[in-house]
C-alpha positions in Angstrom: 0.0 0.0 0.0 1.4 3.4 -1.0 1.7 5.9 1.8 -0.3 9.1 1.7 2.9 11.1 1.5 4.1 9.3 -1.6 0.6 9.1 -3.1 -0.1 12.8 -2.8 3.4 14.3 -3.2 3.5 17.2 -5.7 3.7 16.2 -9.4 3.8 19.6 -10.9 5.7 22.9 -10.3 2.3 24.5 -9.5 1.7 21.9 -6.8 4.9 22.8 -4.8 3.6 24.2 -1.6 6.5 26.4 -0.3 5.9 29.6 -2.1 9.5 30.8 -2.7 10.4 27.3 -4.1 7.4 27.3 -6.4 8.2 30.8 -7.6 11.9 29.8 -8.3 10.9 26.8 -10.5 8.2 29.0 -12.1 11.1 31.2 -13.3 13.0 28.2 -14.6 10.0 27.2 -16.7 9.4 30.7 -18.0 13.1 31.2 -19.0 13.7 27.7 -20.3 17.2 27.8 -18.7 18.4 25.4 -16.0 21.6 24.7 -14.2 23.7 21.6 -14.4 23.7 21.2 -10.5 21.2 22.2 -7.9 21.6 22.2 -4.1 18.3 21.8 -2.3 19.0 22.7 1.4 16.5 22.9 4.2 14.6 21.0 7.0 13.3 17.5 6.7 9.9 16.8 5.1 9.7 20.0 3.1 9.7 18.5 -0.4 13.3 18.6 -1.6 13.3 15.3 -3.4 9.8 15.9 -4.7 11.1 19.1 -6.4 14.1 17.1 -7.8 11.7 14.5 -9.4 9.5 17.3 -10.8 12.6 18.8 -12.4 13.5 15.5 -13.9 10.1 15.1 -15.4 10.2 18.7 -16.8 13.5 18.0 -18.5 12.5 14.7 -20.0 8.8 15.2 -20.8 8.0 14.7 -24.5 6.0 18.0 -24.4 9.3 19.8 -23.8 11.3 17.9 -26.5 11.3 20.7 -29.0 10.8 23.6 -26.5 12.7 26.7 -27.3 12.9 29.6 -24.8 10.3 28.1 -22.4 9.6 24.9 -20.6 6.2 23.5 -19.7 4.8 21.5 -16.8 5.3 17.8 -17.3 2.3 16.2 -19.1 2.2 13.1 -16.8 1.0 11.1 -19.8 4.1 10.4 -22.0 6.2 7.4 -21.5 9.0 9.3 -19.8 6.7 11.0 -17.3 5.0 7.7 -16.4 8.4 5.9 -16.0 9.8 8.7 -13.7 6.6 8.7 -11.6 6.7 4.9 -11.2 10.4 4.9 -10.3 11.3 2.7 -13.3 13.1 5.4 -15.4 16.7 4.9 -16.2 17.1 8.6 -16.6 16.7 9.3 -12.9 19.2 7.9 -10.4 18.5 8.3 -6.7 21.3 7.8 -4.2 21.1 7.8 -0.5 24.4 9.2 0.7 23.7 8.0 4.2 24.4 4.4 3.1 26.4 5.1 0.0 28.9 7.6 1.3 32.3 6.3 0.3 34.6 7.1 -2.6 33.9 3.8 -4.3 30.2 4.7 -4.5 31.0 8.1 -6.0 33.4 6.4 -8.5 30.6 4.1 -9.6 28.4 7.2 -10.0 31.0 8.9 -12.1 31.1 5.9 -14.4 27.3 6.1 -14.9 27.5 9.9 -15.5 29.5 9.3 -18.7 26.7 7.1 -20.2 24.2 8.7 -22.5 20.6 8.0 -21.2 18.7 5.3 -23.1 15.4 6.8 -21.9 14.8 10.5 -21.9 17.2 13.3 -22.8 18.8 14.1 -19.5 20.2 11.9 -16.7 19.2 13.4 -13.4 21.2 12.3 -10.4 19.4 12.9 -7.0 21.8 12.5 -4.1 19.9 12.6 -0.8 21.5 13.6 2.5 24.6 14.6 0.5 26.3 16.0 3.6 26.9 12.4 4.7 29.6 11.8 2.0 33.2 11.3 3.2 35.9 13.9 2.4 37.3 11.6 -0.3 33.9 11.1 -1.8 33.3 14.9 -1.9 36.6 15.3 -3.8 35.6 12.7 -6.3 32.2 14.3 -6.8 33.8 17.8 -7.2 35.6 16.8 -10.4 32.3 15.6 -11.9 30.5 18.8 -10.8 33.2 21.0 -12.4 32.9 19.4 -15.9 29.6 17.5 -16.2 28.4 16.1 -19.5 25.7 18.2 -21.2 23.1 15.5 -20.6 23.6 15.4 -16.8 21.9 17.4 -14.1 22.7 16.9 -10.4 20.2 17.5 -7.6 22.0 17.5 -4.2 19.6 17.4 -1.2 20.6 18.1 2.4 19.2 19.0 5.8 22.7 20.2 7.0 24.2 22.5 4.4 26.9 23.7 6.8 28.5 20.3 6.6 29.1 20.6 2.8 32.5 21.8 1.5 32.4 25.3 0.1 33.8 24.0 -3.2 30.7 21.8 -3.6 28.3 24.6 -2.7 29.9 27.0 -5.1 29.4 24.7 -8.0 25.6 24.5 -7.4 22.6 26.7 -7.8 21.1 26.9 -4.3 17.4 26.5 -3.6 16.9 27.3 0.0 13.9 25.6 1.8 12.4 26.6 5.1 9.8 25.1 7.3 6.4 25.3 5.8 4.0 27.9 7.3 0.5 27.1 8.4 -1.1 28.1 5.0 1.4 26.1 3.1 0.8 23.0 5.3 -3.0 23.4 4.9 -2.6 23.6 1.1 -0.6 20.3 1.2 -3.0 18.6 3.6 -6.0 19.7 1.5 -4.8 17.4 -1.4 -4.9 14.4 0.9 -8.3 15.3 2.5 -9.9 15.8 -0.9 -8.2 12.7 -2.4 -9.2 10.4 0.5 -12.5 12.1 1.1 -11.7 12.6 4.8 -13.9 14.4 7.3 -11.6 16.7 9.3 -12.8 19.3 11.8 -11.3 22.8 11.7 -9.8 22.5 15.2 -8.4 19.1 14.3 -6.8 20.5 11.2 -5.2 23.4 13.2 -3.8 20.9 15.6 -2.3 18.7 12.9 -0.7 21.8 11.3 0.7 22.8 14.7 2.1 19.4 15.5 3.6 19.0 12.0 6.1 21.8 12.9 6.7 22.9 9.3 7.1 19.4 7.9 4.7 18.2 5.1 5.7 14.6 5.7 4.9 14.8 9.4 1.5 16.4 8.8 0.4 13.9 6.2 1.6 11.1 8.5 -0.8 12.2 11.2 -3.7 12.3 8.7 -2.8 8.8 7.4 -2.8 7.4 11.0 -6.2 8.8 11.7 -7.8 8.2 8.3 -9.4 4.8 9.1 -11.3 5.8 12.3 -14.1 8.0 11.0 -14.2 11.8 11.6 -10.9 13.3 12.6 -11.5 15.3 15.7 -9.2 17.4 17.9 -9.5 14.8 20.6 -8.3 12.0 18.3 -5.4 14.2 17.1 -4.3 14.9 20.6 -4.3 11.2 21.5 -2.5 10.3 18.2 0.4 12.7 18.8 0.7 11.8 22.4 -0.7 14.8 24.2 -3.6 13.1 26.0 -7.1 14.5 26.1 -8.0 17.9 24.6 -7.0 20.7 26.9 -4.6 18.6 28.9 -1.5 20.6 27.8 -3.2 24.0 28.6 -4.4 22.8 32.0 -1.0 21.4 32.9 0.8 24.6 31.8 -1.6 26.7 33.9 -0.8 24.7 37.0 2.9 24.9 36.5 3.1 28.6 35.7 1.2 29.3 38.9 3.8 27.3 40.9 1.3 24.6 42.0 3.9 21.9 42.0 2.1 19.1 43.8 -1.0 19.4 41.5 1.2 19.7 38.4 3.0 16.4 39.2 -0.4 14.7 39.8 -1.8 16.1 36.5 1.3 15.0 34.7 1.0 11.5 36.0 -2.6 11.3 34.9 -1.8 12.5 31.4 1.1 10.0 31.0 -1.1 7.2 32.3 -3.6 8.1 29.6 -1.0 7.3 26.9 0.7 10.7 26.3 4.2 10.7 24.9 6.5 12.5 27.4 8.8 14.1 24.8 5.8 15.4 22.7 4.2 16.7 25.9 7.4 18.6 26.9 7.6 20.1 23.4 3.9 21.1 23.6 4.4 22.8 27.0 7.4 24.7 25.7 5.5 25.7 22.5 2.7 27.0 24.7 5.2 29.1 26.7 6.8 30.4 23.5 3.4 31.5 22.1 2.7 33.4 25.4 6.1 35.0 25.3 5.7 36.2 21.7 2.2 37.4 22.5 3.4 39.4 25.6 6.2 41.0 23.7 4.1 41.8 20.6 1.3 43.4 22.6 3.2 45.1 25.4 6.9 45.1 24.5 7.3 43.2 27.7 7.6 39.6 28.8 6.5 38.2 32.1 9.6 37.0 34.0 7.9 33.7 34.9 7.3 32.9 31.2 11.0 33.6 30.4 12.0 31.3 33.3 9.6 28.6 32.1 11.2 28.6 28.7 14.7 28.4 30.2 13.9 25.6 32.6 11.9 23.4 30.3 14.3 23.8 27.3 16.8 21.7 29.3 14.5 18.7 29.3 15.4 17.6 25.8 19.1 17.1 26.4 18.2 14.8 29.3 15.6 12.4 27.9 18.1 10.1 26.3 20.1 9.6 29.4 17.6 8.7 32.1 16.2 5.3 33.1 12.7 6.8 33.8 11.4 8.6 30.7 9.2 11.1 32.6 12.0 12.2 35.1 13.3 15.2 33.1 9.9 16.6 32.8 9.1 16.0 36.5 12.4 17.6 37.5 11.7 20.6 35.3 8.4 21.1 37.1 10.1 20.8 40.5 12.9 23.2 39.4 10.4 25.8 38.1 8.3 25.7 41.2 11.3 25.9 43.4 12.2 29.2 41.6 9.4 30.7 43.5 10.3 29.3 47.0 13.0 30.1 49.4 14.4 27.7 52.1 11.5 28.6 54.4 8.8 28.0 51.8 8.2 31.7 51.3 7.6 33.0 47.9 10.3 34.9 46.0 10.1 37.6 43.4 12.4 38.9 40.7 13.9 42.2 42.0 15.1 43.9 38.8 15.9 43.0 35.2 17.9 45.0 32.7 17.4 44.0 29.1 19.1 45.2 25.9 17.5 43.5 22.9 16.8 40.2 24.7 16.0 39.1 28.3 19.1 39.0 30.6 19.7 37.2 33.8 17.1 37.6 36.6 18.2 38.2 40.2 16.0 36.6 42.8 15.5 37.7 46.4 13.2 37.0 49.3 9.8 38.6 49.2 10.8 40.5 52.4 13.9 42.2 50.8 16.4 44.0 52.9 19.8 45.5 52.1 22.8 44.7 54.2 24.2 48.2 53.6 21.5 50.2 55.4 19.2 47.5 56.7 16.2 49.5 55.5 12.9 48.0 54.6 11.4 48.4 51.2 8.4 50.6 50.9 6.3 47.6 50.1 7.2 44.1 51.4 5.0 42.4 48.9 6.8 43.1 45.7 4.7 42.9 42.5 5.5 40.3 39.9 8.2 41.7 37.6 7.9 41.9 33.9 10.9 41.9 31.7 11.1 44.8 29.3 12.6 44.2 25.9 13.7 47.8 25.5 14.5 49.2 29.0 15.2 48.4 32.6 12.4 47.6 34.9 12.7 48.4 38.6 10.3 46.9 41.1 11.4 48.6 44.3 12.4 52.3 44.5 15.2 51.7 47.0 16.6 48.5 45.6 18.7 47.7 42.5 20.1 51.3 41.9 22.8 51.6 39.3 26.4 52.0 40.5 29.5 53.4 38.8 32.3 50.9 39.4 35.9 52.1 39.9 38.8 49.7 39.2 40.8 50.6 42.2 37.8 50.2 44.6 36.9 46.8 43.0 40.4 45.6 43.4 40.7 46.8 47.0 37.4 45.3 48.0 37.8 42.1 46.1 38.2 40.1 49.3 34.9 41.3 50.6 33.2 40.2 47.4 34.8 36.7 47.7 33.6 36.5 51.3 30.1 37.3 50.2 30.2 34.7 47.5 31.5 32.1 50.0 28.3 32.5 52.0 26.4 31.3 48.9 28.8 28.8 47.4 32.3 27.8 48.4 33.2 26.1 45.1 32.5 29.4 43.3 35.2 31.2 45.3 37.8 28.7 44.1 37.3 29.8 40.5 37.0 33.5 41.4 40.3 33.4 43.2 42.0 32.6 39.8 40.1 35.4 38.0 41.3 38.9 37.3 39.4 42.2 37.1 39.7 43.2 33.4 37.4 46.2 33.1 35.0 48.4 35.0 32.5 50.3 32.8 29.5 51.9 34.5 27.9 49.0 36.4 29.5 46.4 34.2 32.3 44.3 35.7 34.4 42.2 33.3 36.3 39.3 34.8 39.0 37.4 32.9 39.6 33.7 33.5 42.3 31.5 31.9 40.2 28.4 31.3 37.1 28.0 29.1 35.7 25.4 31.5 35.7 28.1 34.3 34.1 30.6 31.9 31.3 28.2 31.2 30.8 27.5 34.9 30.7 31.2 35.8 28.3 32.0 33.0 25.7 29.6 34.3 22.7 31.8 35.2 22.5 30.7 38.9 26.2 31.2 39.5 26.3 34.5 37.7 23.4 35.7 39.9 25.3 34.7 43.0 28.4 36.7 42.1 26.2 39.7 41.1 24.3 39.5 44.3 27.5 39.5 46.4 28.9 42.4 44.4 25.7 44.4 45.0 26.1 44.0 48.7 29.7 45.2 48.5 29.3 48.1 46.1 25.8 49.3 47.0 24.1 48.9 43.6 23.2 46.5 40.8 26.4 45.0 39.2 26.3 43.3 35.8 29.0 40.6 35.5 30.7 39.7 32.2 33.1 36.8 31.9 35.8 36.6 29.3 38.8 34.4 28.5 42.0 36.1 29.5 44.4 36.6 26.5 47.4 37.2 28.7 48.8 33.7 28.6 48.4 30.5 26.6 47.0 27.5 28.3 48.2 24.0 27.4 45.7 21.2 26.8 47.2 19.4 29.9 46.7 22.4 32.1 43.1 22.9 30.8 42.3 19.2 31.6 43.7 19.6 35.1 41.6 22.6 35.8 38.5 21.0 34.6 38.5 19.2 37.9 37.9 22.5 39.7 34.1 22.9 39.3 31.4 24.6 41.2 29.6 22.3 43.6 25.9 23.2 43.5 24.6 23.7 47.0 21.1 22.8 45.9 22.2 19.2 45.3 22.1 18.5 49.1 19.1 20.8 49.7 16.9 19.8 46.7 15.4 16.7 48.3 14.4 18.5 51.5 13.0 21.5 49.7 11.0 19.4 47.3 9.6 17.4 50.2 8.6 20.7 51.9 6.8 22.0 48.9 5.3 18.9 47.3 4.6 16.9 50.4 
């Protein structure tokens, strides 16, 4: 049985769904001029090989045999068109570079390139996933691309153009693909719906488009899986893509964003027991937060700090799914971590004090709801600090007395460096070990630039929680908000052996020993 994706793949230039690609090949038809090598580069499932086959049919269609100055859409009726459509044409050679990636495979291809086609006028070589070829294979292919026979056209397809040698790219006419937008996806799905006479609700269609994530292949696959069960409803789509019952994602997101950890974990458990896929569920939660973030910024030029934190915390799930024995654990820990963002050691809620943003959200500094400064021990005008929003264009201050800007002076920073280290030591002893080896590079306004000799230490210090600790300690010493920047010191070269030795000096997260107790306190 032929899959829907193959059955309903575009057969004409006019049927190509991504508008810029359709327009490009429209110009090829109108001019009658074509290149000897094309590079189709873009995401998976966007129709790269379909376009290559359409080009092969255009070049070999009997209708275009005597064409001068213009080419026409393939007729679909001549012997050449039918042979290419069925996959039996000797004029079209498809190679999967993922499994035929060596120099011997390309040498065999070069031998075929020299043969005049026995069927059709042009031999079209379609090399899929071309970035998988070895260096030696690329070198062999390059010679053919530089001086191809007149009867040969190459179509190189890749999802990772950056892996191709520049020498290969420069010999090709690039056709850049992007993820399909919602209208392009609906146009593609409409062919399947009409051809199979499916009954699809509007909400269900919107969900399929959303879950396809710009891939025609993925969207059609969902339709095919649901085609035999009667009317395709939103409920069925959610169950098929592993998101549980309708509204489950939105409900779970609402519980998490409000910091209701215990209820969130219970709801997550119910959704998973109902057959939801954990990875798809995490992706849907992150997508929901992304949509809220874009909406907030578009309407108000501001983003709620909790939405920003949600995106940061739940983005980390995807690097953890492959390495855990319990599939749901990364998502559960993300819920715990996010809800702990709003709790201190005594179970009291915390709020973001101030955020400065230039072009994109920066780090947030968290303090207790009952904020006090060590410098003057004065209370804020209001103990209940409002929830902070992160401005995309300016600095937002929540409290009048807190977070004032400071002008740093190099001599003062150097003379009071010991005080800053003492303040950091109260928060994390491991962090002090790294800071002792750092140097003060620059003081500019409230920006303090530290230089470290090892990239590993730079990566450690740039982690948001450790950066916040140093900035918090600096604020207590210098009486105003300090923005920390970490740079590699150019003063001396570091050997690979030295770098490896210093990788053993790492920050020991204090929350490792406190997390279990805090989680038990919050979630019961």
